ZAMARMI-662439 format. One record per atom (N, C-alpha, C, O, CB): residue in three letters; atom name; z, y, x. Coordinates in steps of 0.2 Angstrom, whole numbers. Glycine has a CB too. Example, Ala and Ser with C-alpha at 12.3 -4.5 7.8 and 13.67 -1.06 7.14 Angstrom:
REM residues 2
<atom r="ALA" a="N" Z="39" Y="-28" X="66"/>
<atom r="ALA" a="CA" Z="39" Y="-22" X="62"/>
<atom r="ALA" a="C" Z="39" Y="-16" X="66"/>
<atom r="ALA" a="O" Z="42" Y="-17" X="71"/>
<atom r="ALA" a="CB" Z="45" Y="-22" X="57"/>
<atom r="SER" a="N" Z="35" Y="-11" X="64"/>
<atom r="SER" a="CA" Z="36" Y="-5" X="68"/>
<atom r="SER" a="C" Z="39" Y="0" X="64"/>
<atom r="SER" a="O" Z="40" Y="6" X="67"/>
<atom r="SER" a="CB" Z="29" Y="-3" X="70"/>
END
This chain:
REM residues 88
<atom r="MET" a="N" Z="43" Y="-45" X="51"/>
<atom r="MET" a="CA" Z="39" Y="-39" X="51"/>
<atom r="MET" a="C" Z="34" Y="-40" X="56"/>
<atom r="MET" a="O" Z="35" Y="-43" X="61"/>
<atom r="MET" a="CB" Z="43" Y="-33" X="52"/>
<atom r="THR" a="N" Z="28" Y="-37" X="54"/>
<atom r="THR" a="CA" Z="22" Y="-38" X="59"/>
<atom r="THR" a="C" Z="22" Y="-31" X="63"/>
<atom r="THR" a="O" Z="25" Y="-26" X="62"/>
<atom r="THR" a="CB" Z="16" Y="-39" X="56"/>
<atom r="ARG" a="N" Z="19" Y="-32" X="69"/>
<atom r="ARG" a="CA" Z="18" Y="-26" X="73"/>
<atom r="ARG" a="C" Z="14" Y="-20" X="69"/>
<atom r="ARG" a="O" Z="16" Y="-14" X="70"/>
<atom r="ARG" a="CB" Z="14" Y="-28" X="80"/>
<atom r="GLU" a="N" Z="9" Y="-22" X="65"/>
<atom r="GLU" a="CA" Z="6" Y="-17" X="62"/>
<atom r="GLU" a="C" Z="10" Y="-13" X="57"/>
<atom r="GLU" a="O" Z="10" Y="-7" X="56"/>
<atom r="GLU" a="CB" Z="0" Y="-20" X="58"/>
<atom r="ARG" a="N" Z="15" Y="-17" X="53"/>
<atom r="ARG" a="CA" Z="19" Y="-14" X="49"/>
<atom r="ARG" a="C" Z="24" Y="-10" X="52"/>
<atom r="ARG" a="O" Z="26" Y="-4" X="50"/>
<atom r="ARG" a="CB" Z="23" Y="-19" X="45"/>
<atom r="LEU" a="N" Z="27" Y="-12" X="58"/>
<atom r="LEU" a="CA" Z="31" Y="-8" X="62"/>
<atom r="LEU" a="C" Z="28" Y="-1" X="64"/>
<atom r="LEU" a="O" Z="31" Y="4" X="63"/>
<atom r="LEU" a="CB" Z="33" Y="-12" X="68"/>
<atom r="GLU" a="N" Z="22" Y="-1" X="66"/>
<atom r="GLU" a="CA" Z="18" Y="5" X="68"/>
<atom r="GLU" a="C" Z="17" Y="9" X="62"/>
<atom r="GLU" a="O" Z="17" Y="15" X="63"/>
<atom r="GLU" a="CB" Z="12" Y="3" X="72"/>
<atom r="GLN" a="N" Z="15" Y="6" X="57"/>
<atom r="GLN" a="CA" Z="14" Y="10" X="51"/>
<atom r="GLN" a="C" Z="20" Y="14" X="49"/>
<atom r="GLN" a="O" Z="20" Y="20" X="47"/>
<atom r="GLN" a="CB" Z="12" Y="5" X="45"/>
<atom r="LEU" a="N" Z="26" Y="10" X="49"/>
<atom r="LEU" a="CA" Z="32" Y="14" X="47"/>
<atom r="LEU" a="C" Z="34" Y="20" X="52"/>
<atom r="LEU" a="O" Z="36" Y="25" X="49"/>
<atom r="LEU" a="CB" Z="38" Y="9" X="47"/>
<atom r="PHE" a="N" Z="33" Y="19" X="58"/>
<atom r="PHE" a="CA" Z="34" Y="24" X="63"/>
<atom r="PHE" a="C" Z="29" Y="30" X="61"/>
<atom r="PHE" a="O" Z="31" Y="36" X="62"/>
<atom r="PHE" a="CB" Z="34" Y="22" X="70"/>
<atom r="ASP" a="N" Z="23" Y="28" X="60"/>
<atom r="ASP" a="CA" Z="18" Y="33" X="59"/>
<atom r="ASP" a="C" Z="18" Y="37" X="52"/>
<atom r="ASP" a="O" Z="16" Y="43" X="52"/>
<atom r="ASP" a="CB" Z="11" Y="30" X="59"/>
<atom r="THR" a="N" Z="21" Y="34" X="47"/>
<atom r="THR" a="CA" Z="22" Y="37" X="41"/>
<atom r="THR" a="C" Z="28" Y="40" X="39"/>
<atom r="THR" a="O" Z="29" Y="44" X="34"/>
<atom r="THR" a="CB" Z="20" Y="32" X="36"/>
<atom r="THR" a="N" Z="34" Y="39" X="43"/>
<atom r="THR" a="CA" Z="40" Y="41" X="41"/>
<atom r="THR" a="C" Z="41" Y="48" X="44"/>
<atom r="THR" a="O" Z="40" Y="49" X="51"/>
<atom r="THR" a="CB" Z="46" Y="36" X="43"/>
<atom r="GLN" a="N" Z="43" Y="53" X="41"/>
<atom r="GLN" a="CA" Z="44" Y="60" X="43"/>
<atom r="GLN" a="C" Z="51" Y="60" X="47"/>
<atom r="GLN" a="O" Z="56" Y="58" X="45"/>
<atom r="GLN" a="CB" Z="45" Y="65" X="37"/>
<atom r="SER" a="N" Z="50" Y="63" X="53"/>
<atom r="SER" a="CA" Z="56" Y="64" X="57"/>
<atom r="SER" a="C" Z="60" Y="70" X="55"/>
<atom r="SER" a="O" Z="57" Y="76" X="54"/>
<atom r="SER" a="CB" Z="54" Y="65" X="65"/>
<atom r="THR" a="N" Z="67" Y="69" X="54"/>
<atom r="THR" a="CA" Z="71" Y="75" X="52"/>
<atom r="THR" a="C" Z="74" Y="78" X="58"/>
<atom r="THR" a="O" Z="76" Y="84" X="58"/>
<atom r="THR" a="CB" Z="76" Y="73" X="46"/>
<atom r="ARG" a="N" Z="75" Y="74" X="63"/>
<atom r="ARG" a="CA" Z="78" Y="76" X="70"/>
<atom r="ARG" a="C" Z="84" Y="80" X="69"/>
<atom r="ARG" a="O" Z="85" Y="84" X="74"/>
<atom r="ARG" a="CB" Z="73" Y="79" X="74"/>
<atom r="GLY" a="N" Z="88" Y="80" X="64"/>
<atom r="GLY" a="CA" Z="94" Y="84" X="64"/>
<atom r="GLY" a="C" Z="100" Y="80" X="67"/>
<atom r="GLY" a="O" Z="100" Y="73" X="67"/>
<atom r="GLY" a="CB" Z="96" Y="85" X="57"/>
<atom r="GLY" a="N" Z="104" Y="83" X="70"/>
<atom r="GLY" a="CA" Z="110" Y="80" X="73"/>
<atom r="GLY" a="C" Z="108" Y="76" X="80"/>
<atom r="GLY" a="O" Z="104" Y="78" X="83"/>
<atom r="GLY" a="CB" Z="113" Y="75" X="68"/>
<atom r="ASP" a="N" Z="112" Y="71" X="81"/>
<atom r="ASP" a="CA" Z="111" Y="67" X="87"/>
<atom r="ASP" a="C" Z="107" Y="61" X="86"/>
<atom r="ASP" a="O" Z="110" Y="55" X="85"/>
<atom r="ASP" a="CB" Z="118" Y="65" X="90"/>
<atom r="GLY" a="N" Z="100" Y="61" X="85"/>
<atom r="GLY" a="CA" Z="96" Y="56" X="84"/>
<atom r="GLY" a="C" Z="96" Y="51" X="89"/>
<atom r="GLY" a="O" Z="95" Y="45" X="87"/>
<atom r="GLY" a="CB" Z="89" Y="59" X="83"/>
<atom r="ALA" a="N" Z="97" Y="52" X="95"/>
<atom r="ALA" a="CA" Z="97" Y="47" X="100"/>
<atom r="ALA" a="C" Z="103" Y="43" X="99"/>
<atom r="ALA" a="O" Z="102" Y="36" X="100"/>
<atom r="ALA" a="CB" Z="97" Y="51" X="107"/>
<atom r="PHE" a="N" Z="108" Y="45" X="98"/>
<atom r="PHE" a="CA" Z="114" Y="41" X="97"/>
<atom r="PHE" a="C" Z="114" Y="37" X="91"/>
<atom r="PHE" a="O" Z="115" Y="31" X="91"/>
<atom r="PHE" a="CB" Z="121" Y="46" X="97"/>
<atom r="LYS" a="N" Z="111" Y="40" X="85"/>
<atom r="LYS" a="CA" Z="110" Y="36" X="79"/>
<atom r="LYS" a="C" Z="106" Y="30" X="80"/>
<atom r="LYS" a="O" Z="107" Y="25" X="78"/>
<atom r="LYS" a="CB" Z="108" Y="41" X="74"/>
<atom r="GLY" a="N" Z="100" Y="32" X="84"/>
<atom r="GLY" a="CA" Z="95" Y="26" X="85"/>
<atom r="GLY" a="C" Z="98" Y="21" X="89"/>
<atom r="GLY" a="O" Z="97" Y="15" X="88"/>
<atom r="GLY" a="CB" Z="89" Y="29" X="88"/>
<atom r="LEU" a="N" Z="102" Y="23" X="94"/>
<atom r="LEU" a="CA" Z="105" Y="17" X="99"/>
<atom r="LEU" a="C" Z="110" Y="13" X="95"/>
<atom r="LEU" a="O" Z="111" Y="7" X="96"/>
<atom r="LEU" a="CB" Z="108" Y="21" X="105"/>
<atom r="THR" a="N" Z="114" Y="16" X="90"/>
<atom r="THR" a="CA" Z="118" Y="13" X="86"/>
<atom r="THR" a="C" Z="115" Y="8" X="82"/>
<atom r="THR" a="O" Z="117" Y="2" X="81"/>
<atom r="THR" a="CB" Z="122" Y="18" X="82"/>
<atom r="ILE" a="N" Z="109" Y="10" X="79"/>
<atom r="ILE" a="CA" Z="105" Y="5" X="75"/>
<atom r="ILE" a="C" Z="103" Y="-1" X="79"/>
<atom r="ILE" a="O" Z="104" Y="-6" X="77"/>
<atom r="ILE" a="CB" Z="99" Y="9" X="71"/>
<atom r="LEU" a="N" Z="100" Y="1" X="85"/>
<atom r="LEU" a="CA" Z="97" Y="-4" X="89"/>
<atom r="LEU" a="C" Z="103" Y="-9" X="91"/>
<atom r="LEU" a="O" Z="101" Y="-15" X="92"/>
<atom r="LEU" a="CB" Z="94" Y="-1" X="95"/>
<atom r="ALA" a="N" Z="109" Y="-7" X="93"/>
<atom r="ALA" a="CA" Z="114" Y="-11" X="95"/>
<atom r="ALA" a="C" Z="116" Y="-16" X="90"/>
<atom r="ALA" a="O" Z="119" Y="-21" X="92"/>
<atom r="ALA" a="CB" Z="120" Y="-7" X="97"/>
<atom r="GLN" a="N" Z="114" Y="-15" X="84"/>
<atom r="GLN" a="CA" Z="116" Y="-20" X="78"/>
<atom r="GLN" a="C" Z="112" Y="-26" X="79"/>
<atom r="GLN" a="O" Z="113" Y="-32" X="76"/>
<atom r="GLN" a="CB" Z="115" Y="-17" X="71"/>
<atom r="TYR" a="N" Z="106" Y="-26" X="82"/>
<atom r="TYR" a="CA" Z="101" Y="-31" X="83"/>
<atom r="TYR" a="C" Z="101" Y="-35" X="89"/>
<atom r="TYR" a="O" Z="97" Y="-40" X="90"/>
<atom r="TYR" a="CB" Z="94" Y="-28" X="81"/>
<atom r="PHE" a="N" Z="105" Y="-32" X="94"/>
<atom r="PHE" a="CA" Z="105" Y="-35" X="101"/>
<atom r="PHE" a="C" Z="112" Y="-36" X="103"/>
<atom r="PHE" a="O" Z="116" Y="-33" X="102"/>
<atom r="PHE" a="CB" Z="101" Y="-31" X="106"/>
<atom r="ASP" a="N" Z="113" Y="-41" X="107"/>
<atom r="ASP" a="CA" Z="119" Y="-43" X="111"/>
<atom r="ASP" a="C" Z="119" Y="-38" X="117"/>
<atom r="ASP" a="O" Z="116" Y="-39" X="122"/>
<atom r="ASP" a="CB" Z="120" Y="-50" X="113"/>
<atom r="VAL" a="N" Z="123" Y="-32" X="116"/>
<atom r="VAL" a="CA" Z="123" Y="-27" X="121"/>
<atom r="VAL" a="C" Z="126" Y="-30" X="128"/>
<atom r="VAL" a="O" Z="126" Y="-26" X="133"/>
<atom r="VAL" a="CB" Z="127" Y="-21" X="119"/>
<atom r="ASN" a="N" Z="129" Y="-36" X="128"/>
<atom r="ASN" a="CA" Z="132" Y="-39" X="134"/>
<atom r="ASN" a="C" Z="126" Y="-42" X="138"/>
<atom r="ASN" a="O" Z="127" Y="-44" X="144"/>
<atom r="ASN" a="CB" Z="138" Y="-44" X="133"/>
<atom r="LYS" a="N" Z="121" Y="-44" X="134"/>
<atom r="LYS" a="CA" Z="115" Y="-47" X="137"/>
<atom r="LYS" a="C" Z="109" Y="-43" X="137"/>
<atom r="LYS" a="O" Z="104" Y="-45" X="141"/>
<atom r="LYS" a="CB" Z="114" Y="-54" X="133"/>
<atom r="THR" a="N" Z="108" Y="-38" X="133"/>
<atom r="THR" a="CA" Z="102" Y="-34" X="133"/>
<atom r="THR" a="C" Z="104" Y="-27" X="134"/>
<atom r="THR" a="O" Z="108" Y="-24" X="131"/>
<atom r="THR" a="CB" Z="99" Y="-35" X="126"/>
<atom r="ASP" a="N" Z="100" Y="-23" X="138"/>
<atom r="ASP" a="CA" Z="101" Y="-16" X="139"/>
<atom r="ASP" a="C" Z="97" Y="-13" X="133"/>
<atom r="ASP" a="O" Z="91" Y="-14" X="132"/>
<atom r="ASP" a="CB" Z="98" Y="-14" X="146"/>
<atom r="ILE" a="N" Z="101" Y="-8" X="130"/>
<atom r="ILE" a="CA" Z="98" Y="-4" X="124"/>
<atom r="ILE" a="C" Z="94" Y="2" X="127"/>
<atom r="ILE" a="O" Z="89" Y="4" X="125"/>
<atom r="ILE" a="CB" Z="104" Y="-2" X="120"/>
<atom r="ILE" a="N" Z="97" Y="5" X="133"/>
<atom r="ILE" a="CA" Z="93" Y="10" X="136"/>
<atom r="ILE" a="C" Z="90" Y="6" X="142"/>
<atom r="ILE" a="O" Z="94" Y="4" X="147"/>
<atom r="ILE" a="CB" Z="98" Y="16" X="138"/>
<atom r="VAL" a="N" Z="84" Y="6" X="143"/>
<atom r="VAL" a="CA" Z="81" Y="3" X="149"/>
<atom r="VAL" a="C" Z="79" Y="7" X="154"/>
<atom r="VAL" a="O" Z="78" Y="5" X="160"/>
<atom r="VAL" a="CB" Z="75" Y="-2" X="147"/>
<atom r="ALA" a="N" Z="77" Y="14" X="152"/>
<atom r="ALA" a="CA" Z="75" Y="19" X="157"/>
<atom r="ALA" a="C" Z="76" Y="26" X="155"/>
<atom r="ALA" a="O" Z="77" Y="26" X="148"/>
<atom r="ALA" a="CB" Z="68" Y="17" X="160"/>
<atom r="ALA" a="N" Z="76" Y="30" X="159"/>
<atom r="ALA" a="CA" Z="76" Y="37" X="157"/>
<atom r="ALA" a="C" Z="72" Y="41" X="162"/>
<atom r="ALA" a="O" Z="72" Y="40" X="168"/>
<atom r="ALA" a="CB" Z="84" Y="40" X="157"/>
<atom r="GLU" a="N" Z="69" Y="46" X="159"/>
<atom r="GLU" a="CA" Z="64" Y="51" X="163"/>
<atom r="GLU" a="C" Z="65" Y="58" X="160"/>
<atom r="GLU" a="O" Z="63" Y="59" X="155"/>
<atom r="GLU" a="CB" Z="57" Y="48" X="163"/>
<atom r="HIS" a="N" Z="68" Y="62" X="164"/>
<atom r="HIS" a="CA" Z="68" Y="69" X="163"/>
<atom r="HIS" a="C" Z="72" Y="70" X="156"/>
<atom r="HIS" a="O" Z="78" Y="71" X="155"/>
<atom r="HIS" a="CB" Z="62" Y="73" X="163"/>
<atom r="ASP" a="N" Z="68" Y="70" X="150"/>
<atom r="ASP" a="CA" Z="71" Y="72" X="144"/>
<atom r="ASP" a="C" Z="69" Y="66" X="139"/>
<atom r="ASP" a="O" Z="69" Y="67" X="133"/>
<atom r="ASP" a="CB" Z="68" Y="78" X="141"/>
<atom r="GLU" a="N" Z="67" Y="60" X="141"/>
<atom r="GLU" a="CA" Z="66" Y="54" X="137"/>
<atom r="GLU" a="C" Z="70" Y="49" X="139"/>
<atom r="GLU" a="O" Z="71" Y="47" X="145"/>
<atom r="GLU" a="CB" Z="58" Y="53" X="137"/>
<atom r="ILE" a="N" Z="72" Y="45" X="134"/>
<atom r="ILE" a="CA" Z="75" Y="38" X="135"/>
<atom r="ILE" a="C" Z="71" Y="33" X="132"/>
<atom r="ILE" a="O" Z="67" Y="34" X="127"/>
<atom r="ILE" a="CB" Z="82" Y="38" X="132"/>
<atom r="TYR" a="N" Z="71" Y="27" X="136"/>
<atom r="TYR" a="CA" Z="66" Y="22" X="134"/>
<atom r="TYR" a="C" Z="71" Y="16" X="132"/>
<atom r="TYR" a="O" Z="76" Y="15" X="135"/>
<atom r="TYR" a="CB" Z="61" Y="20" X="139"/>
<atom r="SER" a="N" Z="69" Y="13" X="127"/>
<atom r="SER" a="CA" Z="74" Y="7" X="124"/>
<atom r="SER" a="C" Z="70" Y="1" X="124"/>
<atom r="SER" a="O" Z="65" Y="0" X="128"/>
<atom r="SER" a="CB" Z="76" Y="9" X="117"/>
<atom r="VAL" a="N" Z="72" Y="-4" X="119"/>
<atom r="VAL" a="CA" Z="69" Y="-10" X="119"/>
<atom r="VAL" a="C" Z="62" Y="-11" X="118"/>
<atom r="VAL" a="O" Z="58" Y="-7" X="115"/>
<atom r="VAL" a="CB" Z="73" Y="-14" X="114"/>
<atom r="ASP" a="N" Z="59" Y="-17" X="121"/>
<atom r="ASP" a="CA" Z="52" Y="-18" X="120"/>
<atom r="ASP" a="C" Z="50" Y="-20" X="113"/>
<atom r="ASP" a="O" Z="54" Y="-22" X="109"/>
<atom r="ASP" a="CB" Z="51" Y="-25" X="125"/>
<atom r="VAL" a="N" Z="44" Y="-18" X="111"/>
<atom r="VAL" a="CA" Z="42" Y="-19" X="104"/>
<atom r="VAL" a="C" Z="43" Y="-26" X="102"/>
<atom r="VAL" a="O" Z="45" Y="-27" X="96"/>
<atom r="VAL" a="CB" Z="35" Y="-16" X="103"/>
<atom r="ASP" a="N" Z="40" Y="-30" X="106"/>
<atom r="ASP" a="CA" Z="40" Y="-38" X="104"/>
<atom r="ASP" a="C" Z="47" Y="-40" X="103"/>
<atom r="ASP" a="O" Z="49" Y="-44" X="99"/>
<atom r="ASP" a="CB" Z="37" Y="-42" X="109"/>
<atom r="ASP" a="N" Z="52" Y="-38" X="107"/>
<atom r="ASP" a="CA" Z="59" Y="-40" X="107"/>
<atom r="ASP" a="C" Z="62" Y="-37" X="100"/>
<atom r="ASP" a="O" Z="66" Y="-40" X="97"/>
<atom r="ASP" a="CB" Z="63" Y="-38" X="113"/>
<atom r="LEU" a="N" Z="60" Y="-31" X="99"/>
<atom r="LEU" a="CA" Z="62" Y="-28" X="92"/>
<atom r="LEU" a="C" Z="60" Y="-32" X="86"/>
<atom r="LEU" a="O" Z="64" Y="-33" X="82"/>
<atom r="LEU" a="CB" Z="60" Y="-20" X="92"/>
<atom r="LEU" a="N" Z="54" Y="-34" X="86"/>
<atom r="LEU" a="CA" Z="51" Y="-38" X="81"/>
<atom r="LEU" a="C" Z="55" Y="-45" X="80"/>
<atom r="LEU" a="O" Z="56" Y="-47" X="75"/>
<atom r="LEU" a="CB" Z="44" Y="-39" X="82"/>
<atom r="LYS" a="N" Z="56" Y="-48" X="86"/>
<atom r="LYS" a="CA" Z="60" Y="-54" X="86"/>
<atom r="LYS" a="C" Z="67" Y="-53" X="84"/>
<atom r="LYS" a="O" Z="70" Y="-58" X="81"/>
<atom r="LYS" a="CB" Z="60" Y="-57" X="93"/>
<atom r="SER" a="N" Z="70" Y="-47" X="84"/>
<atom r="SER" a="CA" Z="77" Y="-46" X="82"/>
<atom r="SER" a="C" Z="78" Y="-47" X="75"/>
<atom r="SER" a="O" Z="83" Y="-47" X="72"/>
<atom r="SER" a="CB" Z="79" Y="-40" X="85"/>
<atom r="GLY" a="N" Z="72" Y="-46" X="71"/>
<atom r="GLY" a="CA" Z="73" Y="-46" X="64"/>
<atom r="GLY" a="C" Z="75" Y="-39" X="61"/>
<atom r="GLY" a="O" Z="77" Y="-39" X="55"/>
<atom r="GLY" a="CB" Z="78" Y="-51" X="62"/>
<atom r="ILE" a="N" Z="73" Y="-34" X="64"/>
<atom r="ILE" a="CA" Z="75" Y="-27" X="62"/>
<atom r="ILE" a="C" Z="72" Y="-26" X="55"/>
<atom r="ILE" a="O" Z="67" Y="-28" X="53"/>
<atom r="ILE" a="CB" Z="73" Y="-22" X="67"/>
<atom r="SER" a="N" Z="76" Y="-23" X="51"/>
<atom r="SER" a="CA" Z="74" Y="-21" X="44"/>
<atom r="SER" a="C" Z="69" Y="-15" X="44"/>
<atom r="SER" a="O" Z="69" Y="-11" X="48"/>
<atom r="SER" a="CB" Z="80" Y="-20" X="39"/>
<atom r="GLU" a="N" Z="65" Y="-15" X="38"/>
<atom r="GLU" a="CA" Z="61" Y="-9" X="37"/>
<atom r="GLU" a="C" Z="65" Y="-3" X="36"/>
<atom r="GLU" a="O" Z="63" Y="2" X="39"/>
<atom r="GLU" a="CB" Z="56" Y="-10" X="31"/>
<atom r="LEU" a="N" Z="71" Y="-3" X="33"/>
<atom r="LEU" a="CA" Z="75" Y="2" X="32"/>
<atom r="LEU" a="C" Z="78" Y="5" X="39"/>
<atom r="LEU" a="O" Z="78" Y="11" X="40"/>
<atom r="LEU" a="CB" Z="81" Y="0" X="27"/>
<atom r="ASP" a="N" Z="79" Y="1" X="43"/>
<atom r="ASP" a="CA" Z="82" Y="3" X="50"/>
<atom r="ASP" a="C" Z="76" Y="6" X="54"/>
<atom r="ASP" a="O" Z="77" Y="10" X="58"/>
<atom r="ASP" a="CB" Z="85" Y="-3" X="53"/>
<atom r="VAL" a="N" Z="70" Y="3" X="53"/>
<atom r="VAL" a="CA" Z="64" Y="6" X="57"/>
<atom r="VAL" a="C" Z="63" Y="13" X="54"/>
<atom r="VAL" a="O" Z="62" Y="18" X="58"/>
<atom r="VAL" a="CB" Z="58" Y="2" X="56"/>
<atom r="GLN" a="N" Z="64" Y="14" X="48"/>
<atom r="GLN" a="CA" Z="63" Y="21" X="45"/>
<atom r="GLN" a="C" Z="68" Y="25" X="47"/>
<atom r="GLN" a="O" Z="67" Y="31" X="49"/>
<atom r="GLN" a="CB" Z="63" Y="20" X="37"/>
<atom r="SER" a="N" Z="74" Y="23" X="48"/>
<atom r="SER" a="CA" Z="80" Y="27" X="50"/>
<atom r="SER" a="C" Z="79" Y="29" X="57"/>
<atom r="SER" a="O" Z="80" Y="35" X="59"/>
<atom r="SER" a="CB" Z="87" Y="23" X="50"/>
<atom r="LEU" a="N" Z="76" Y="24" X="62"/>
<atom r="LEU" a="CA" Z="74" Y="26" X="68"/>
<atom r="LEU" a="C" Z="69" Y="32" X="69"/>
<atom r="LEU" a="O" Z="70" Y="37" X="72"/>
<atom r="LEU" a="CB" Z="72" Y="20" X="72"/>
<atom r="ALA" a="N" Z="64" Y="31" X="65"/>
<atom r="ALA" a="CA" Z="59" Y="36" X="64"/>
<atom r="ALA" a="C" Z="61" Y="43" X="62"/>
<atom r="ALA" a="O" Z="59" Y="48" X="64"/>
<atom r="ALA" a="CB" Z="53" Y="34" X="60"/>
<atom r="GLU" a="N" Z="65" Y="43" X="57"/>
<atom r="GLU" a="CA" Z="68" Y="49" X="54"/>
<atom r="GLU" a="C" Z="73" Y="52" X="59"/>
<atom r="GLU" a="O" Z="73" Y="58" X="59"/>
<atom r="GLU" a="CB" Z="73" Y="47" X="48"/>
<atom r="ASN" a="N" Z="75" Y="49" X="64"/>
<atom r="ASN" a="CA" Z="80" Y="51" X="69"/>
<atom r="ASN" a="C" Z="76" Y="53" X="76"/>
<atom r="ASN" a="O" Z="79" Y="54" X="81"/>
<atom r="ASN" a="CB" Z="85" Y="47" X="71"/>
<atom r="GLY" a="N" Z="69" Y="53" X="75"/>
<atom r="GLY" a="CA" Z="65" Y="55" X="81"/>
<atom r="GLY" a="C" Z="63" Y="50" X="86"/>
<atom r="GLY" a="O" Z="60" Y="51" X="91"/>
<atom r="GLY" a="CB" Z="69" Y="60" X="84"/>
<atom r="TRP" a="N" Z="64" Y="43" X="84"/>
<atom r="TRP" a="CA" Z="62" Y="38" X="88"/>
<atom r="TRP" a="C" Z="55" Y="36" X="87"/>
<atom r="TRP" a="O" Z="52" Y="38" X="82"/>
<atom r="TRP" a="CB" Z="66" Y="32" X="87"/>
<atom r="GLY" a="N" Z="51" Y="34" X="92"/>
<atom r="GLY" a="CA" Z="44" Y="32" X="91"/>
<atom r="GLY" a="C" Z="43" Y="26" X="96"/>
<atom r="GLY" a="O" Z="47" Y="23" X="100"/>
<atom r="GLY" a="CB" Z="40" Y="38" X="93"/>
<atom r="ILE" a="N" Z="36" Y="24" X="96"/>
<atom r="ILE" a="CA" Z="34" Y="19" X="100"/>
<atom r="ILE" a="C" Z="30" Y="22" X="106"/>
<atom r="ILE" a="O" Z="25" Y="25" X="105"/>
<atom r="ILE" a="CB" Z="30" Y="13" X="96"/>
<atom r="ASP" a="N" Z="32" Y="20" X="112"/>
<atom r="ASP" a="CA" Z="28" Y="22" X="118"/>
<atom r="ASP" a="C" Z="22" Y="17" X="119"/>
<atom r="ASP" a="O" Z="24" Y="12" X="121"/>
<atom r="ASP" a="CB" Z="32" Y="23" X="124"/>
<atom r="THR" a="N" Z="16" Y="19" X="117"/>
<atom r="THR" a="CA" Z="11" Y="14" X="117"/>
<atom r="THR" a="C" Z="9" Y="12" X="124"/>
<atom r="THR" a="O" Z="7" Y="6" X="125"/>
<atom r="THR" a="CB" Z="5" Y="17" X="114"/>
<atom r="GLU" a="N" Z="10" Y="16" X="129"/>
<atom r="GLU" a="CA" Z="9" Y="14" X="136"/>
<atom r="GLU" a="C" Z="14" Y="9" X="139"/>
<atom r="GLU" a="O" Z="12" Y="4" X="142"/>
<atom r="GLU" a="CB" Z="9" Y="20" X="141"/>
<atom r="LEU" a="N" Z="20" Y="10" X="137"/>
<atom r="LEU" a="CA" Z="25" Y="5" X="140"/>
<atom r="LEU" a="C" Z="27" Y="0" X="135"/>
<atom r="LEU" a="O" Z="31" Y="-5" X="136"/>
<atom r="LEU" a="CB" Z="32" Y="9" X="142"/>
<atom r="ASP" a="N" Z="25" Y="1" X="129"/>
<atom r="ASP" a="CA" Z="26" Y="-4" X="123"/>
<atom r="ASP" a="C" Z="33" Y="-5" X="122"/>
<atom r="ASP" a="O" Z="36" Y="-11" X="121"/>
<atom r="ASP" a="CB" Z="23" Y="-11" X="125"/>
<atom r="CYS" a="N" Z="37" Y="1" X="121"/>
<atom r="CYS" a="CA" Z="44" Y="1" X="120"/>
<atom r="CYS" a="C" Z="46" Y="7" X="115"/>
<atom r="CYS" a="O" Z="41" Y="11" X="114"/>
<atom r="CYS" a="CB" Z="48" Y="1" X="126"/>
<atom r="LEU" a="N" Z="52" Y="7" X="113"/>
<atom r="LEU" a="CA" Z="54" Y="13" X="109"/>
<atom r="LEU" a="C" Z="56" Y="18" X="114"/>
<atom r="LEU" a="O" Z="58" Y="17" X="120"/>
<atom r="LEU" a="CB" Z="60" Y="11" X="104"/>
<atom r="TYR" a="N" Z="55" Y="24" X="112"/>
<atom r="TYR" a="CA" Z="57" Y="30" X="116"/>
<atom r="TYR" a="C" Z="60" Y="35" X="111"/>
<atom r="TYR" a="O" Z="59" Y="35" X="105"/>
<atom r="TYR" a="CB" Z="52" Y="33" X="120"/>
<atom r="HIS" a="N" Z="64" Y="40" X="114"/>
<atom r="HIS" a="CA" Z="67" Y="46" X="111"/>
<atom r="HIS" a="C" Z="67" Y="52" X="115"/>
<atom r="HIS" a="O" Z="69" Y="51" X="121"/>
<atom r="HIS" a="CB" Z="74" Y="44" X="108"/>
<atom r="ILE" a="N" Z="65" Y="57" X="113"/>
<atom r="ILE" a="CA" Z="65" Y="63" X="117"/>
<atom r="ILE" a="C" Z="72" Y="67" X="115"/>
<atom r="ILE" a="O" Z="73" Y="68" X="110"/>
<atom r="ILE" a="CB" Z="59" Y="68" X="116"/>
<atom r="VAL" a="N" Z="76" Y="68" X="121"/>
<atom r="VAL" a="CA" Z="82" Y="71" X="120"/>
<atom r="VAL" a="C" Z="82" Y="78" X="121"/>
<atom r="VAL" a="O" Z="88" Y="81" X="120"/>
<atom r="VAL" a="CB" Z="87" Y="67" X="124"/>
END
């Protein structure tokens, strides 16, 4: 997947934000990374959590369906930090 396609999926997928979207997203991300070697939550600030770097996500081979699921659960791309984020 390209960065452009990843951004398009996040931009065009409607967030339903029901339930625990943060947990659901972290569960999806944990499927693509070795959690013993990679931090899935890399930082937190007040009401936001920050996760994996966009380039690392692309290298992980994440599927379009899982990107859509992340977006549906309220995840997005923080363009300043170039990583995924979720408002909790």
